[in-house]
BATI-165654 format. One record per residue: x, y, z of N, C-alpha, C, CB in turn. Coordinates in steps of 0.1 Angstrom, whole numbers, plus 5000, padded with zeros to 4 digits. Each point is the difference from the previous one (the first is absolute). Last residue first. Glycine has a CB too. Layout:
XYZXYZXYZXYZ...
//
This chain:
839439325699498950015010500450085012499349784993502250264953500449965013498950015010502450074995496349854954500850095007500349955014499050194987498549614975499250055011500850115008498949785001502749964961499250124996499350065012499749904977502749695026500950114999499350134996501749844994496049755008500250065013500950115000499649785009499649994950498850075005500250075014498649844986504949904995499850114992498850085005500949884980500149715041501050105003499850134992501649815006495549834984499750055013501150115004499049785006501449984953498950104999499850065014499049884981504249785017500450114991499050115000501349854986497649745035500950085008500650124992500649795013496649914964499350075010500950095009498349815000503649914968499450124994499250075010500049894978501949715035501150094998499450134994501649814996495449845010500450065013501150104998499349805012499349924952499150115002500450085013498249874989504249745003500350104990499150125001500949824985498149825043501450055004500350114990500749785009495449984983499850105010501350065005498049885007502249774961499350124994499850115010498949854984502949735033500950094992499450124993501449804997497549935049499350014987500850104992497749945010504249745030499750144997499450004986501950085014498649535030500250054986499850154999499249774992501649755043499850144999500250054986500750035024499549504996499650054987499550155000499449764994500550035054500749954988499450064987500549795013498950525029499649864997500949954988497650045009502150425008500449925012499749854998499650205014497950084951500950065009500349915012499250234993498349724962500549915009501150065010499549824983497550394982501449994998500749905009499950234992495349945001500349864998501549984997497749964991500350485016499649925011500449854999498150155003504950244974498749944999499649915011500250024975503350445016499949865002498549965000502150005014500050454980499249934990500049855002500550194984500150345043500749884995499149934990501449985021498850445017499850004985500949884995499550254999498750055047500449864996499649984986499649925023501650525009499349964988500449864997499750244991500550075057500649914990499049984989501449885018499750535021499149904995500849924989498050155004504150125039499949994986499049894996502450084998499950095045498850074996499649994986500550165018503249645009500350104990498850084996501849864992498049775041501350075003500250124990500949795008495149934989500250035014501250095003499049785005500150064951498950095004500250055015498449894984504549794997500350134994498950105003501249894982498349675035501150075006500350134993501049785005495549934979499750065013501250085006498449815004502449964956498950104998499650075013499149854981504149795017500550134997498950104999502149904989497149625016500250085012500450144997500749795011496249874964501350064995500450105011499549974975496749595018500750105008501350054994499049905021495849854962501449995004500650125008500349854981495350114997500049935013501449995006498049884994499750514973500849875000500149955013501250084980495250274990500849975012500749874998498350125015500150254946499849875007500850005013499749894978498250414976500650015013499849875007499750265001500749824944499149995011500850015013498349864986503150364965500249905009498850005011502550014996497150164951500450045014500249885009498850224997502149754949498950015009500550045014498749834988504150064974498850054993498850015009500949904980504049985027498949895001498850044992500949925022502750394980500649874996498949894999502250075011496850395001500850014988500549864995500850235008496749825032499150034989500850004987498550135015503849825026499349884996499150024988500049935024502250444993501049904995499349884996501850095014495750245008500350044986501049914994499750235006499349705039498849974991500350044986498550045020504850065011499949864998498849964991501149965022499450494992501049964990500049854997501450195008495749975025499650054987501049974990498850185011502349725033498949914995499650044986499349965024503850324997500649874997499049904995501750045017496950394999500750014987500649874996500450245004495449725028501350065001500650014986500349915023495649835006500050134992501350075002497550025003501649585020499749964986499950134991498849805008504250065038499050084995499749974985500650185017501249445018500550124993498850084994502249884995499549725045498950054992500450134994498349885014503849655015500250124993498750044992502449954998499549755050499350004987500250144993498349845010505649965021498750075001499249984987501050175017502749485005499950114989498650065002501649884984502249725038498950095003500050114988500149965025502349524990499850114991498850085004501049874981500849775045501050004989499850124991500049755001499150085053499450084989501150014989498650145016500149505027501050074993499350084989501849835005497049905044499450064988501150094993497750005010501849545026500850124996499350064987502249915011496849715034499850054987500850134998497749904999501449605033500550145000499950054985501549965020495449655006501050044990500550145003498949854983497849955044500749884997501150024989498049875007498550445010501350015007500949874998498850155017497750064945499949935014501450015006498249854992499550524973501049895001500049935014501450134982495750265007499649874995501049895001498550124985501950375027498649965004499849854998499250234996504849974989500050015014498749945006501450214999499049844954500849895005500050005016501450004979496450354999499349884998500849885005499050104979503050325023499049995010499249874998499950255001503349864966500749965013498949985011502150134993496550024965500449864999500649965014500450024975498550435021498849925000500349854999498850194989504750125007499649995014498749925001501150225005500549864952500949925007499649985014501850074985495850244990499649864996501049905007499050084978502050375026498849975008499549864997499450245001504249934974500449985014498949965009501850174996497349944958500749875002500449985014500850014977495050295008501450025004500749865002499550235010495850004962500649905009501550025001498249834994499350444977499850045014500449895009498250154993500949704956500350135006499550025014499850084976501249425014499450104992500250145006498349834992504449665009499350105007499550114990501549965020500349494986499950114991499150105006500449854979502649745043498750085000500250114990499549955025503049534986500050144995498650065001501949954984501549625037498650064998500250144995499049855018503749644995500250144994498650054996502449954992499349655046499150054989500550144996498049865008503749675023500250134995499050034989502449995006499349655039499150034988500150144996498449825007504149765027499850134996499050014988502450065008499049535014500250105011499650144996501949855008496049664974500950114998500150095012499549994976499749485018499250115006500950124999498649855016501449684954500750105008498950105005502149984986498649574984499050025011500750105010498949774998501450134948500950015012499250055011502050054986497549754958499550045013501250015010497849894995501950194948499849905010499650055014501749874988500950484982499249894996499949895011500650054976500250455041500549914990499149894996502350065008497450285028499350034987500549924989499550235008500349845050500549924989499250024988500849835016499150565022500249855001500649944987498150015015500050474978500149945013500349854997498550175011500150334963501049915001500049945014501450124983495950234977500049935012501149905001497550035001500650464970500849885001499949945014501650094983495850285001500949994988500949875001500050254998494949965021501249915003500849984988498749885018498050564992500249874992501249935006499050104979497250345026501049925008500249874993499350125022498650414963500149865000500949955011499550004975497350475007501249945006499949855000500350215014497450104947499749955014501349945006497649954994502050224960499650115009499649965014499250114980502349604982500750124998499750115010499949954977498249595020501449984996500850134999499249804988496050185024500849925009501550004997497949865004499150354966500150085012500849925011497950114995501149674965501050114997500250095013499350004976497449655025501449955000501050114997499149784992496550385033500349934987501449945000498450154988498649925058500950074990500249924988501250125019496449735020499450134997500850094990499049995023502349564994498950004990499450134997499549785008505650075005498950075007498850014990501650125015501649494971500250135006498850065006501850034985499949614973499950005014500150145005501049775002498049904949500750115007499649995015499950144979500449454981499250085009500850115007498649805004503349904963498649984997499150095008500549774994504750344989499249935010498649994996501550095017502650154963499949864997499349925011502150024987499050475008500549925010500049854997499350175016498950154953501450045003500649915010499450234995496049694994500949974989501550035004498150034983498550105047500249865000501049954989497649985009501250484993500949965011500249855001499150205013497949974954501450044997500949965012499250204987496249725017500649914991501550044997497749964990499750335037500349875007500749904990498150045016502650454968498849945007500449875006498550114984503850324993500549905010498849945007502350125002498750304967499649874994500549885008500250114978498150395041501249934995499649864994501450125017495650195006500150024986501249934994499050225003499949785044499149924993500150024985498550025019504150245011500549864999499049924992501250035022497650424986501149994991500549864999500750235007495849845023499650024986501149994990498150145008502849865038499449874996499550014985499449955024502350444997501149904999499449874994501250105019495850244991500750034988501149904998499550245003498049735036499249964988500750034987497950045013505349895028498950094997499249944989501350205008501949545030499850034986498850094998501049784993501950225053498949944993500050044985498750005021505649965013499250104993498949934992502050164999500549665046499849974986499150114994500349755004501450185043500350124992499849984985501650065017497349605017499650135006500350124991500549905022500049594975499350084990499750145005498949804992503549875035500649994986499350104991500649765004498950125045500250144995500450004986500550085023500349454998499450125007500350134993500149875021499449674951501050065008499450125007501949924986496049794980499650005014501050065009498649814995499650204950501149995008499750035015501550064981495549744975500150115010501249975009497550054998500949654967501150084998500150125009499949934977496949695023499750104989501150104997497749985007502649685028499849934987499650104988499449795013503350415029498949914999499949944986498850135018505950035009498850054992499049904999501650154987502149795043500350144995499050064991502349945002498049605019499350105008500250154995500149855019502249764963498649984997499150115007500449764998504350225011499750054986498549994997502349934993499249885048500150155000499750064986501749985018498349554986498950065008500150154999499849805015503849964967498849994992498850065006500949794991503050195034500150104990498850004991502549985001497949695032499750135006500050114989501149925022500349654965498550015002499650135006499949755002504750174993499450004986498450025001501949864991500850085049500050144995499450014986501950045014497049615026500649994987499950144994499449764997500750045057499350064989500850004988498850155016501449475023500550144998499350054987502249955011496549635005500550065012500550144999500549775007497849964957498950005010500450065013499149814989504750004981498750044994498949995010500749934978504049925027499550135006498750054995502450065003499749524983500450015014499450125007502149904994497250004959499449895008500450015015500149864980501650444987498550035003499449895008499950134978505250065024499349894995498550015003502149855003500950604993499849895008499349884993499950165020503350334972499049914995499949885009500350084976501750345049500349934987498849914996502550005005497350295033501450034996500449944987500650015024494350134984500949925007501450034995498349825002497950434983499449935012501049925007497949994988501550474976500849895005499449945012502150114991496950254962499649935012501049905005497650044994501950434971500849885004499549955014502050084987496650274968499749955013500749875003497750114999502750354967500349865002499749965014501850014982496450404981500449955013500649864998498350135011500250374963500449864997500649955013500350044975496550385002500649965013500349854999498850185014499850254949500449865004500550005014500649954976496050364986501249995008500249865004499750235008497649954946499949965014501450005007498049864994500350474965500749885003499749965015501850054982496050304977500149965013500749865001497950125005501450124954500050125009500149955015498750134982502549714963499749955014500150125009501049774995497850174951500850085009499649965014500350194984499349574963499550035013501050095008498649795000499649974947501050065009499450055013501250074979497449564984499450085011501150065008497949855000502749834964499250114994499350095010499749854980503149775033500750064989499350124993501149784996497750135054500049914989500850074989497749905006502250305037499049895003499949904989498850165013505750125003498750034994499149885002501150164983503450035049499549924989498750054994501149815010503950295023498550014998499649924988499950235012504549995009499649875005498449995000502149985014500750424977499949914988499449865003502050124991497850415030500249865004499749904988499450065024501850484986499549924990500349855003500250184982499250305047500749874999499349924990500850005024499650564982499149885000501049885000498150114987503650325018498650045000499149885000500750204987504349815037499450004986498650055001501549814992503450035038498950094999499550014985501050135019502749605002498849944995498850104998500749795012503750305008500349964986498749934994502449975006497550185039500350114992500249964985501150115020498049575015498850074996500450124991498949945021503449665002500450064987498950094995501349804994498449965048501450054999500350084988500649805013495050004993500350105011501450064999498449885015500449774957499350124996500350115010498249864988503549725023500750054988499350134996500849784993497249965041501250085005500850064988500149855020496149904967499650115009501350075005497849895006502749714968499650124992499750125009499049844983502449695028500950115002499650124992501849845004495749744996500250035014500950125002499749765004497550014957500750135001500350045014498850074979499249505003499250095008500750145002499149815011502449814962500049955014499450115009502149874995498250194958499449875001500149945014500549974976501550455012498550014999499449875003500250194984504649965014499449935012498550004999501950075014501750174959500249864999499449915011502150064989497150474983500449925012500249854997498850175014501250364964499849874996500549905011500250074975498850475012500049925012499749864996499450205015501850314959499849865000500249945014500749984976498050514995500849945011499649865001500250225013499250224949499849865005500949975012499349934977498250504991501149965008499749865006500650255005497249914947499950025015501349965006497549944999501850024954499250125003499850035014498949964979505349804990498949985010499350125003501449825009501050134942500350005014498849975009501850164995498949854954499850135006500150005016498550054980502149524997499150084992499650125009499149804987503649855029500549994987499150104991500849765003498150175042501450075000500550004985500449925024495549854985499950155001501350074999498049965014502149574985499350054988499850155001498949784997502950005041500950004989499450064987501149795010496150145027500950125002501150004989499649995025497449654975499350124997500950125002497949895006503749695006500050014985499350134996500049754998500050145048501450044995500050024985501049885020495049964999500250145003501450044995498449985020500649574975499150084991500250155003498349824999503849865029500750024987499250084991501149785003496950135038501250085002500750024986500249915024496149804978499650145001501250095001497849935011503049614987499450054988499650145000499249774996502350005043501150044992499550054986501449835012496550035033499550104991501150054990498450065018498749614987500150055013501550015004497849915007500949924950498950105003500250075013498449864987504949835001499750064987498950115002500649794988501549905045500250155000499650074988501849955015499149544981499850065013500450144999500349785012498050004943501250005009499650065013501650024980496449934966499949935012501450015008498249854990498750424970501449975004499949955014501050184985495149864972500550015014501449965002497749965007499250014954500250145003500650025014498150054985502849484994498950094995500350155003498449815004504949955020499049914994498850094997500849805014504750255003498850064993499149884995501350214994502649855047499549924989498850064995501049795010503650295026498850054994499649934987500650225009501949625035500350004986498850054992501749815003498350115045500950114997500749994986500450015025496349664991499550135005500950124997499049875018500449684951500750045012499750155004501849854993494449874984501350034995500750065012499250054976496649805032500149934987501350034993497550024998501349955057500350094989500149924987501250165015498249645028498750044994500250104989498949965022504749865006499549894991498650044994501249835013501150445020500650014986499449904991502150095010495750165033500549874997500550004985498549895017503250485000499449875004498550005001502149955012501250424979499349944989499349875004501850094985499150395044500649874996499249944989500949975023498750554978499749895008500849884997497750095002504350414988498949914996499849895010500650044976501950505015500049865006498849934995501250085020499950384970500749914991500049865006501450194992495250285009500849915008500649904990498650035021499350524980499949864996500849915008499750084977498650495015500349885009499849874993499250145019501850434972499649874994500349885009500450104977498550465026500849895007499549874994500350145021499550374957499349885003501049905007498650034979500550545011501049895003499249885004501850165007496950304961499849925011501249905002497550034998503350464980499449874996499849915012501050024977501250415023498650034996499249874996500750234993504149795020499150015011498550034996502050095013501449614955499950145006499050015011500750094978501349534993498850074995499850145005498949774997504649915017500350094989498850074994501949864996499349805041499250125003500250114989500349955024500449494991500250104989499150125002500749814983501349715047499150124997500550074987499550035024500949495013500550094990499150114997501349814990499549695042499550134998500750084989499450015024499649475001500750074989499350134998500649784989500049875056499250084991500850054989498550065020502549475010500250144997498950064992502449955001497349665038500350014986500050144996499049784996501250135053499949874993500550024985498149935015501950435017500349895009499949864993499250145019501950254948499150005011500449895010498150104986504550214971499749895009498950025010502449944997498550264952500050045014499649895009499550244993502349904955499449895007500250025015500549844979499250544979500749945011499349875005500950225007499450244957499649865000500849935011499350014975500450485009500049955014499549855000499650245008499149954946501050055009499849945014500350214987498549634959499550055012501150035010497949874997502349944956500650135004499250065012500750034977498949535001499050094996500450155005498349825001504349805011500150014985499050104995500649764999499450165047501250074996500150014985501249925021495349834998499850145003501250084995498549945020501949594977499050054991499850155001498949775000503850015032500750024987499150054989501549815007496650085035500850125001500850034987500249965025497249644979499150124999500950135000498149875012504249724993499350014987499250134998499949744999501950155043501150054991499450024986501849895014495549905018500150145003501050074991499549945024500049604972498850074994500150155004498649795002504749925015500150014985498950084994501249785000498750125047501050104997500250024985501249945021495949724993499550135003501050114997498649895019502949684977499150034989499350145002499749754995503050055039500850054989499250044988501849855007495949965030500550135003500950064989499949945024497549634983499950084988500650145002498049874994501749785040500949964989500050084988499749785009497450305029501450045002500949964989499649995024495050114971501049895002501450045002498449864987497750435003499749935013501149905003497650044997502150234962500450085012499949925013499350204988501849694958499049965010500450075014499549784987502150244961500150105012498949975010501050174985501349614971499149955010500050085013500249774990500950344956500650025013499049955011501450204991497449824963500949895002500850015013500249984975496850365008499349895005500949885003498050084987503750314993499750025014499349885006499950254996501149754958501250005007499750015015501250114980495249934990500549865002501349995008498849944978499550495010499249945010500449855003498150154993503950084972500550065012499249945012500650214988498249664968501349955004500550055013500549984976495550205006499849865004501349945005498149984984502150454997499350005013499849865005498850214993503049844964500950045010499450005014501250134983496049794981500949885001501150035011499649944976497450415011499349905008500949885002497950074991502650394986501049945010499449885008501250225001496450074967501149954993501049925008499750194985496650035036499549904991501149934992497850134999503350245028499749885008499549894992499550155019501250264960501349945004499849875008501050235001495350034987500549934988501349945004498950164985499250105048499249884998500549924988498050125010504150294999500349915010499249874998500650195016498550184956501249944997500549895010500650214989495550035020499849924989501349934995498150154993502150175041499449885005499749904989499050135019502950294970500949925008499449875005501150215007496350114970501049944991500949915007499950204985496650085034499749864998501149934991497550055003
//
């Protein structure tokens, strides 16, 4: 324990340096979805690679994909009798808009109270820097107790479209006993949590066209169909007012919640009042036979993410639009297949779209749901780490979001993932004023130190 205690003391003494390093990364607007931020994506990848090199990791490379590069590296100096951990993270972030709703510039880190505000602070540059600082602390105090491999991507916020082919191509350099996924969170500053289930994703774009161009609504209104209204009817028919999804065969493979699952979720500190407060709404919505926590973490969904058609500027323009578009995402639960859900959406459009419009269905992102074993050396090590730092065991939780790599490393490498992070539910992920709770950031560094030490004691898997 001398090494781990020294590493913790080192991390505590280096808090200012840890904060400064995080602020440097946060100033890079590495928005993965916008072409104009391509140079910033490259800068962020270089930043991560340079950090790995400064920590004396080996085989550090920025490897291209069809879109944004992966950063890989490794250190196998702990030896074959010690376990190997594949560390996953991402350096890309969401766009900052609407910028006028930020209380400080999105890419100029600003501290207010205990929180650091910036795009990417919680999702997930804070977690990535915390782990890198933990490895530095261990290296400065008797060395790393496990072998490490790194897989840091730049496309998570656009659905990781190139992760699957990359894992398939680079499977030899990604072999490990466990994938440590840093893209995770806890339920409250005083309630640590370990996520054991993530939902998958099927993300669509539906395009409708009725005419060769926009028409005058006074001339053609009533004589030709309006794709905006057709799209509205189609969307309205995709689920009922209780939130039940009406696409054909949508629920066929949904794994039912067991009584044990429901009992575990009922113990979490997330009652109706909590969900209302977190979302800032007066009323909740969804399948009445399930609790809000079950709906948001353990049931599949279909949500409209964006709509576009016709004239949307100020004032009036009597236009009959030629085209209409909607972006729609489905969150999927264990045993659902994104490809099958895509075909379910396609069949719905075949059955319901009128012949007055033509339609096209595009798929932007697919990711399988993920579920991990709750009884394992990695889970035991994580619990011991939380007990050492937070003074209590972590609760087990499901998360409604999607981290595609979890399903891919299980599917292609046969490897379970441990989701170990410290973001908070009110960190405004993907929204203005994203923040990171700094006391949890500093605690997180210590958790990673203790986890690596405890997992190293487990021996090679």
